C-alpha positions in Angstrom: -41.1 20.2 66.0 -39.6 17.0 64.5 -37.3 17.4 61.5 -38.9 16.3 58.2 -37.1 13.3 56.7 -36.3 13.4 53.0 -34.1 11.9 50.3 -31.4 14.4 49.4 -29.0 12.1 47.4 -29.4 13.9 44.0 -29.1 17.3 45.6 -26.0 16.1 47.6 -24.5 14.8 44.3 -25.0 18.0 42.4 -23.7 20.2 45.3 -20.6 18.0 45.7 -19.7 18.2 42.1 -20.3 22.0 42.0 -18.2 22.4 45.1 -15.4 20.4 43.4 -15.6 22.7 40.4 -15.4 25.8 42.7 -12.4 24.2 44.4 -10.6 23.7 41.1 -11.4 27.2 39.9 -10.2 28.7 43.2 -7.0 26.7 42.9 -6.5 28.2 39.4 -7.1 31.7 40.7 -4.6 31.1 43.5 -2.0 29.8 41.0 -2.4 33.0 39.0 -2.2 35.2 42.1 0.8 33.4 43.7 2.9 33.3 40.5 2.4 36.7 38.9 5.7 36.7 37.1 5.1 33.5 35.3 1.7 34.5 34.0 2.5 38.2 33.4 2.5 37.8 29.6 -1.1 36.6 29.4 -3.6 39.0 27.9 -7.1 39.4 29.3 -8.5 37.1 26.5 -6.0 34.4 27.3 -6.8 34.6 31.0 -10.5 34.3 30.3 -9.9 31.4 27.9 -7.7 29.6 30.6 -10.4 29.8 33.2 -13.3 28.8 30.9 -11.5 26.0 29.1 -9.9 24.9 32.4 -13.4 23.9 33.5 -13.3 21.3 30.7 -10.2 19.6 32.2 -11.5 20.1 35.7 -14.8 18.4 35.0 -13.0 15.6 33.1 -11.1 14.5 36.2 -14.1 15.2 38.5 -16.4 13.0 36.3 -13.8 10.3 36.1 -13.4 9.9 39.9 -16.8 11.1 41.2 -19.0 9.8 38.5 -19.1 6.2 39.6 -19.8 7.2 43.2 -22.6 9.6 42.1 -24.2 6.8 40.0 -24.0 4.3 42.8 -25.4 6.8 45.3 -28.4 7.4 43.2 -29.3 3.8 42.5 -32.8 2.9 43.9 -31.3 1.2 47.0 -33.4 2.2 50.0 -30.9 1.3 52.8 -29.6 4.2 54.8 -26.1 2.7 55.0 -25.9 2.6 51.2 -26.5 6.4 51.0 -24.1 7.1 53.8 -21.4 5.0 52.2 -21.4 6.7 48.9 -21.8 10.2 50.4 -18.7 9.4 52.4 -16.8 8.3 49.3 -17.7 11.6 47.5 -16.6 13.6 50.5 -13.3 11.7 50.6 -12.7 12.3 46.9 -13.4 16.0 47.5 -10.8 16.1 50.2 -8.3 14.1 48.0 -8.8 16.7 45.3 -8.0 19.4 47.8 -4.9 17.6 48.9 -3.6 17.2 45.3 -4.4 20.8 44.5 -2.6 22.1 47.6 0.4 20.0 46.7 0.3 21.4 43.2 0.3 24.9 44.6 3.4 24.1 46.6 5.1 22.4 43.7 4.4 24.7 40.8 6.7 27.7 41.8 9.6 25.3 42.1 9.5 24.2 38.4 6.8 26.2 36.7 4.6 23.2 35.7 2.0 21.0 37.3 2.7 17.8 39.2 3.0 15.0 36.6 5.4 12.0 36.9 6.4 13.1 40.4 3.2 11.5 41.7 4.7 8.1 40.7 7.7 8.6 42.8 6.0 9.3 46.2 6.1 5.6 47.1 9.8 5.8 47.1 10.0 8.4 49.8 7.0 8.3 52.2 9.3 9.5 55.0 9.9 12.8 53.2 6.2 13.2 52.4 5.1 12.8 56.0 8.0 15.0 57.3 7.1 17.8 54.9 3.4 17.5 55.6 3.8 17.9 59.4 6.6 20.5 59.4 6.2 22.7 56.3 2.6 22.2 55.3 0.9 21.8 58.7 -1.6 24.7 58.2 -2.9 23.1 55.0 -3.0 19.7 56.8 -5.1 21.3 59.6 -7.5 22.9 57.2 -7.9 19.5 55.4 -8.5 17.8 58.7 -11.1 20.4 59.6 -12.8 19.8 56.2 -12.9 16.1 56.8 -14.4 16.6 60.2 -17.1 18.9 58.8 -17.9 16.5 56.0 -18.2 13.7 58.5 -20.6 15.7 60.7 -22.8 16.7 57.8 -23.0 13.1 56.5 -23.8 11.8 59.9 -26.5 14.4 60.5 -28.0 13.8 57.0 -28.3 10.1 57.7 -30.6 10.8 60.7 -33.1 12.6 58.5 -32.8 10.4 55.5 -35.9 8.8 54.0 -35.6 7.0 50.6 -37.5 8.6 47.7 -40.5 6.8 46.1 -39.8 7.3 42.4 -41.2 5.1 39.7 -38.9 2.6 37.9 -39.1 4.8 34.8 -38.0 7.9 36.6 -35.2 6.0 38.4 -33.9 4.6 35.0 -34.0 8.1 33.4 -32.0 9.5 36.3 -29.3 6.8 36.0 -29.1 7.2 32.2 -28.7 11.0 32.5 -25.9 10.6 35.1 -24.1 8.1 32.9 -24.4 10.5 29.9 -23.0 13.4 31.8 -20.2 11.4 33.3 -19.1 10.0 29.9 -19.3 13.4 28.2 -17.4 14.9 31.0 -14.6 12.4 30.8 -14.3 12.7 27.0 -14.4 16.5 27.2 -16.0 16.8 23.7 -18.9 15.6 21.6 -16.8 14.4 18.6 -15.0 11.1 17.9 -11.6 10.2 19.1 -9.9 9.8 22.5 -10.8 11.4 25.7 -9.0 14.6 26.8 -5.3 14.3 27.3 -2.7 16.7 28.6 -1.6 17.5 25.0 -5.1 18.6 24.1 -4.6 21.8 26.2 -2.9 23.3 23.1 -6.2 23.3 21.3 -7.2 26.0 23.7 -3.8 27.6 24.7 -1.1 29.2 22.6 1.7 29.6 25.2 3.2 27.5 28.0 1.9 29.9 30.6 -1.7 29.8 29.2 -1.6 26.0 29.1 -0.3 25.8 32.7 -3.2 28.0 33.8 -5.7 25.9 31.9 -4.6 22.6 33.3 -4.7 21.4 36.9 -2.4 19.2 38.9 -5.0 16.5 39.5 -5.5 16.0 35.8 -1.8 16.0 34.9 -0.8 13.7 37.7 -3.5 11.2 36.7 -2.7 11.3 33.0 1.0 10.6 33.6 0.5 8.4 36.7 -1.8 5.9 34.9 1.0 5.0 32.5 2.8 3.1 35.3 5.8 3.5 37.5 8.9 5.1 36.1 12.3 4.9 37.5 15.8 6.3 36.7 18.7 4.2 37.8 21.4 6.4 36.4 23.5 7.9 39.2 26.2 9.5 37.0 27.1 13.0 38.4 24.8 15.6 36.7 27.5 18.3 36.5 29.9 16.0 34.7 27.2 14.8 32.4 26.2 18.3 31.4 29.8 19.3 30.6 30.3 16.1 28.5 27.1 16.8 26.6 27.9 20.4 26.0 31.1 19.3 24.2 29.1 16.9 22.0 26.3 19.3 20.9 27.3 23.0 21.3 29.3 24.0 18.1 32.3 26.2 18.1 30.4 29.1 16.6 27.6 28.9 19.1 27.1 30.7 22.4 25.3 29.6 25.5 23.9 32.8 26.9 22.5 31.5 30.2 24.5 29.0 32.4 21.2 27.8 34.0 20.2 26.4 30.5 23.5 24.8 29.5 22.3 23.4 26.2 20.3 26.4 25.0 22.4 28.2 22.5 22.5 30.6 19.5 24.8 30.8 16.5 27.1 33.8 16.7 26.9 36.7 14.3 24.0 38.6 12.7 21.1 36.4 11.5 20.9 36.1 7.7 17.7 36.5 5.6 15.7 33.2 5.6 16.4 31.1 2.6 15.0 27.8 1.3 11.8 26.0 2.2 11.8 22.9 4.3 9.6 19.8 4.0 10.1 16.9 6.4 8.6 13.6 5.4 8.3 11.3 8.4 8.1 7.8 7.0 6.1 5.4 9.1 8.1 2.3 10.0 10.7 2.3 7.2 13.6 -0.1 7.8 16.7 0.2 5.5 16.5 -3.6 5.1 13.5 -3.2 2.7 15.0 -0.2 0.7 17.1 -1.7 -2.1 19.2 1.4 -2.4 20.3 0.9 1.2 20.4 -2.9 1.5 20.7 -4.3 -2.1 18.2 -7.0 -1.2 16.3 -6.7 -4.4 12.7 -6.4 -3.1 11.9 -4.1 -6.0 9.3 -1.9 -4.3 11.3 1.3 -3.7 12.5 2.5 -7.2 11.7 6.1 -6.6 13.5 6.3 -3.2 16.4 4.3 -4.6 16.8 7.0 -7.2 16.6 9.8 -4.7 19.4 8.2 -2.6 21.7 8.6 -5.6 20.8 12.3 -6.1 20.7 13.5 -2.4 22.8 13.5 0.7 22.4 9.9 2.0 23.2 9.4 5.7 23.7 5.6 5.7 24.3 5.3 9.4 21.3 7.1 10.9 19.3 6.1 13.9 15.9 6.7 15.5 15.6 7.8 19.1 13.0 5.2 20.1 10.7 2.5 18.8 7.4 4.3 18.5 6.0 7.1 16.3 5.6 9.6 19.1 9.3 9.3 20.0 10.4 9.8 16.4 8.1 12.8 16.1 9.5 14.4 19.2 13.1 13.8 18.1 12.6 15.2 14.6 10.3 18.1 15.4 11.9 19.2 18.6 15.2 17.3 19.0 13.8 15.7 22.2 15.3 12.4 23.4 13.4 9.7 25.1 14.6 9.5 28.7 13.7 6.7 31.1 12.4 8.1 34.4 10.5 10.9 32.7 7.2 10.9 30.8 7.3 10.7 27.1 6.4 13.6 24.9 2.6 13.5 24.7 2.3 11.9 28.1 3.5 14.8 30.3 6.8 16.0 28.9 5.1 18.7 27.0 4.4 20.4 30.3 8.0 21.5 30.4 9.2 24.4 28.3 10.5 22.9 25.1 12.4 24.3 22.1 9.7 24.8 19.5 11.2 24.3 16.1 8.0 25.2 14.1 7.5 28.4 16.1 11.1 29.4 15.4 10.5 29.1 11.7 7.1 30.9 12.0 8.9 33.8 13.9 11.3 34.0 10.9 8.4 34.5 8.5 7.7 31.0 7.4 4.3 29.4 6.9 4.4 26.3 9.2 2.2 23.3 9.1 1.9 19.6 10.1 -0.2 17.0 8.3 -0.6 13.3 9.1 -2.5 10.7 7.0 -4.0 9.2 10.2 -6.7 10.6 12.4 -6.0 13.9 14.2 -6.0 12.2 17.6 -3.5 9.5 16.7 -0.9 10.1 19.4 -2.5 13.6 19.6 0.2 14.6 17.1 -1.8 17.5 15.7 -2.2 18.9 19.2 1.5 18.4 19.9 2.5 20.0 16.6 0.4 23.0 17.6 2.1 23.0 21.0 5.4 23.3 19.2 4.2 26.3 17.2 2.9 24.8 14.0 0.4 27.4 12.6 -1.8 24.7 11.2 -2.2 21.0 11.8 -4.3 18.5 9.9 -5.3 14.8 10.0 -7.4 12.2 8.2 -10.6 14.2 8.9 -9.3 17.2 6.9 -7.9 15.3 3.9 -10.0 14.4 0.9 -9.6 10.9 -0.6 -8.1 11.4 -4.1 -8.2 7.8 -5.6 -10.5 4.8 -5.6 -8.7 2.5 -3.2 -9.3 -1.3 -2.9 -9.7 -1.2 0.8 -9.9 1.4 3.6 -6.5 1.9 5.2 -6.7 2.3 9.0 -3.9 5.0 9.0 -4.8 6.8 5.7 -3.0 7.1 2.4 0.4 8.7 1.8 -0.6 10.0 -1.7 -3.6 11.8 -0.3 -1.7 13.6 2.5 1.1 14.5 0.1 -1.4 16.1 -2.3 -3.1 17.9 0.6 0.2 19.3 1.8 1.0 20.4 -1.7 -2.3 22.3 -1.9 -1.5 24.1 1.4 2.0 25.0 0.2 0.6 26.3 -3.1 -2.0 28.4 -1.3 0.4 29.9 1.2 0.9 33.7 1.5 4.3 33.6 3.1 7.4 33.4 0.8 8.8 30.4 2.6 7.3 27.3 4.3 8.4 24.7 6.8 6.2 21.6 7.0 6.1 18.1 8.2 4.1 15.3 6.6 3.7 12.0 8.5 2.8 9.0 6.4 0.8 6.0 7.6 0.2 3.5 4.9 3.1 1.3 6.0 1.5 0.9 9.5 0.0 -2.5 10.1 -2.6 -3.9 9.6 -1.6 -3.6 5.9 -4.4 -3.2 3.3 -4.4 -3.2 -0.5 -4.3 0.3 -1.9 -4.2 0.0 -5.7 -3.9 -3.3 -7.5 -0.7 -2.3 -9.3 1.2 -2.3 -5.9 0.0 -5.8 -4.8 3.3 -7.4 -5.9 3.2 -10.0 -3.1 0.3 -12.0 -1.7 -1.0 -10.8 1.7 0.1 -14.0 3.4 2.7 -12.6 5.9 3.7 -9.4 7.7 6.6 -8.8 5.4 4.6 -9.2 2.2 1.9 -6.9 3.4 4.6 -4.3 4.4 6.3 -4.6 1.0 3.1 -4.0 -0.9 2.3 -0.8 1.1 5.9 0.3 0.9 5.6 0.2 -2.9 2.6 2.5 -2.7 4.4 4.8 -0.3 7.4 4.9 -2.6 5.2 5.8 -5.6 3.5 8.5 -3.5 6.8 10.2 -2.8 7.4 10.4 -6.6 4.0 12.0 -7.1 4.8 14.5 -4.3 8.1 15.5 -6.1 6.2 15.8 -9.5 3.7 18.1 -7.8 6.5 20.2 -6.3 8.1 20.7 -9.7 4.7 21.5 -11.4 3.9 24.1 -8.7 7.3 25.7 -8.8 8.7 25.1 -5.3 10.9 22.1 -5.9 14.2 23.9 -6.7 14.2 26.0 -3.5 13.0 23.3 -1.1 15.1 21.1 1.2 13.3 17.7 1.6 14.2 15.6 4.6 13.1 12.0 4.3 13.4 10.2 7.6 11.7 7.2 9.3 10.0 7.6 12.7 11.3 4.2 13.7 12.0 0.8 12.2 9.6 -2.1 11.5 10.5 -5.6 10.7 13.9 -6.3 9.3 16.4 -9.1 10.2 16.1 -11.0 13.5 19.1 -9.3 14.9 19.1 -8.0 18.5 21.7 -5.3 17.9 20.9 -1.7 18.5 21.9 -0.9 14.9 19.3 -3.2 13.6 16.6 -2.1 16.0 17.2 1.6 15.4 18.8 2.2 12.0 16.6 4.2 9.7 16.7 5.9 6.3 17.7 9.6 6.5 18.0 11.5 3.3 18.5 15.3 2.8 17.3 15.8 -0.8 17.8 19.1 -2.6 19.5 18.4 -5.9 19.6 22.1 -6.8 21.5 22.9 -3.6 23.6 19.9 -2.7 25.8 17.5 -4.8 25.0 13.8 -4.4 27.0 12.3 -1.6 27.0 9.5 0.9 27.9 10.1 4.5 28.7 7.0 6.5 29.3 8.4 10.0 26.7 8.0 12.8 23.9 10.5 13.0 20.5 10.7 14.7 17.0 12.0 14.3 18.0 14.4 17.0 20.5 16.1 14.7 17.9 17.3 12.2 16.7 20.5 14.0 20.2 22.2 14.3 20.8 21.2 10.7 17.7 22.9 9.4 18.5 26.1 11.2 21.9 26.2 9.5 20.7 25.3 6.1 18.0 27.9 6.1 20.0 30.6 7.7 17.7 31.3 10.7 19.5 31.6 14.1 17.0 31.4 17.0 17.8 30.7 20.6 17.2 27.0 20.7 17.9 23.8 22.5 18.6 20.5 20.6 19.9 17.2 21.7 22.0 16.9 18.6 24.4 18.6 16.2 24.3 19.7 12.6 24.3 16.6 10.4 27.1 18.0 8.2 29.3 19.0 11.1 32.2 16.5 11.5 34.4 18.5 13.9 33.2 16.3 16.8 32.2 12.6 16.4 28.4 12.2 16.5 26.7 9.8 19.0 23.2 8.5 18.7 21.3 8.1 22.0 18.6 5.4 21.8 16.0 4.2 24.3 14.2 0.8 24.5 11.9 0.6 27.4 13.9 1.1 30.7 17.2 0.6 28.9 19.3 3.1 27.1 21.9 2.7 24.5 24.5 4.6 22.5 25.8 4.1 18.9 29.0 5.7 17.7 31.4 5.1 14.8 33.4 2.9 17.1 30.6 0.6 18.4 27.4 0.3 20.3 26.5 -0.2 24.0 23.2 -1.1 25.7 23.0 0.0 29.4 20.5 -0.4 32.2 21.5 2.8 33.9 23.5 0.8 36.5 25.4 -1.6 34.4 26.5 -2.4 30.8 24.1 -5.0 29.4 26.0 -5.7 26.2 28.3 -4.0 23.8 29.8 -4.4 20.4 33.2 -2.8 19.7 34.1 -2.0 16.1 37.5 -0.7 17.2 39.5 -1.7 20.3 39.3 1.8 21.8 35.4 1.8 21.8 35.1 1.6 25.6 38.7 2.2 26.6 38.8 3.6 30.1 35.0 3.4 30.2 34.6 6.2 27.7 31.6 4.7 25.9 29.8 4.0 29.1 30.5 7.6 30.2 29.0 8.8 27.0 25.7 6.9 27.3 25.3 7.8 31.0 26.1 11.4 30.3 23.6 11.7 27.5 20.9 10.1 29.6 21.7 12.0 32.8 22.0 15.4 31.2 18.6 15.1 29.4 17.0 13.7 32.6 18.4 16.6 34.7 17.5 19.5 32.3 14.0 18.2 31.4 13.3 17.2 35.0 14.2 20.6 36.4 12.6 22.4 33.5 15.9 23.9 32.4 15.7 22.7 28.9 14.6 25.9 27.3 13.1 29.3 27.9 11.6 31.9 25.6 14.0 34.4 24.0 13.7 37.5 26.1 15.7 39.6 23.7 13.1 39.5 20.9 
């Protein structure tokens, strides 16, 4: 009896996608089964959440890669070769998923996170890849070869009984539209506005590193990091020597390193004291000291409030950002994380490693912790990243009511609104203390008119636009402090005003000009006015806050207490693939293999290569610890 011919393209598409989902789920189950110690702390609810929400990330990457092939397969093309071609592509993609998931299973136990930037480095060592595949992973290779052979046989057999369907044009169009809608929704991962799913979004569904690891999959993480481009690390400085040098820089005399495998993870000696003082960090979008009269004396006349605060607080006049983008400043201030060439940035894969979560440490000490930004929640995914670091609540533009009648809509929100919103949250808190970060946005270009009283300059240049919005930002800070006094939490709060990075300024290529930022610790009831001129960094803020508030968690920070002068501070900066160091003796820009330029303020700056050793040590130690996931681990003594 002859076999009846039929068109099975749609059925083949659905079955292939479902098979891929089963493959990803099976890989997640294998990950759980093969790594019991890592996932031992997860509750039944957390496990269920990981498997259910994991489907969201699985389908996102399946839709991204398989979606176009499914659409093309189901176009009204009646040629047999057309159907065979796109069925073969779908089969090949399924096998590729299996290869990546198998590699992820092999990789995960070595470092307790999914494949990420490592996928970018394969091209540098194909010899090792083939050697490993044919010697250590040959059973997996055979299984994949068998799967390819089976898929080929099924496709070949299907082509012999293929007969194109005879649908109407209306039905064909409806089918194509439905496929496109499902693919787009799958890639986005949600129905709301904003960006498609990213790695950081896992913390909307997971509360611990173990739960986030089980929710994600290696194909998704590898793609998200890999699409950012090739990364390289040229620094060949010995890792052991680098770690010893960096320990001397950052571990204070009264701190202990309890685990040699985590050489920068430490705790202050002695019994912890009762928590004291609130903390409010104000991350200032793009402020350059050049435009702050109290720091430059340039007479722009738009920062009268901040100029007054500089005279009443602890003004660190020689402070530097870690990088040149907001996400880098956020990571440095919120988690004392440096930006390291050769590794993904925070928000693009670095959050897969175990990081020292400053907000969580404050929450564990009984503080109410929150993050609020004037821009949209998905801007750099900072809300998700703040949650990943343990902030109990995070808010963005969508959550913040507009308080004033502004002249124009600002693309990154209004500082006054986010300050008042934060003040409302502080006033409504139940805990006796709070630790919060507010990230401003009005000084981010494109600059728009806020209130007419701040339009001191015409909007005819970048600088004039910035100065007008800077004036509004300065006034907003004054309103925040008024509110703090009215609500009764001003006297017991440590305010930290620090820029995320610089914007504008003089046309000067020096590291000091590119990275110097305002940094003010303001608590007039607690500290006498003073000016500190030695080099400090955003990375020094975390250990400072632990000491000022009295909490003493087990933590890792790439900095030292701002007030500690027992060892000279050094500011590590990064600009693209190059690194740099700024000290009280000078500055040096380095490629990782050679000095690019340097400016010595004292003859001994790079005597016997000490400045070069410092910059290479800072870069290499961070690269080593973060790359090997030896930056931080949860405190087992709690």
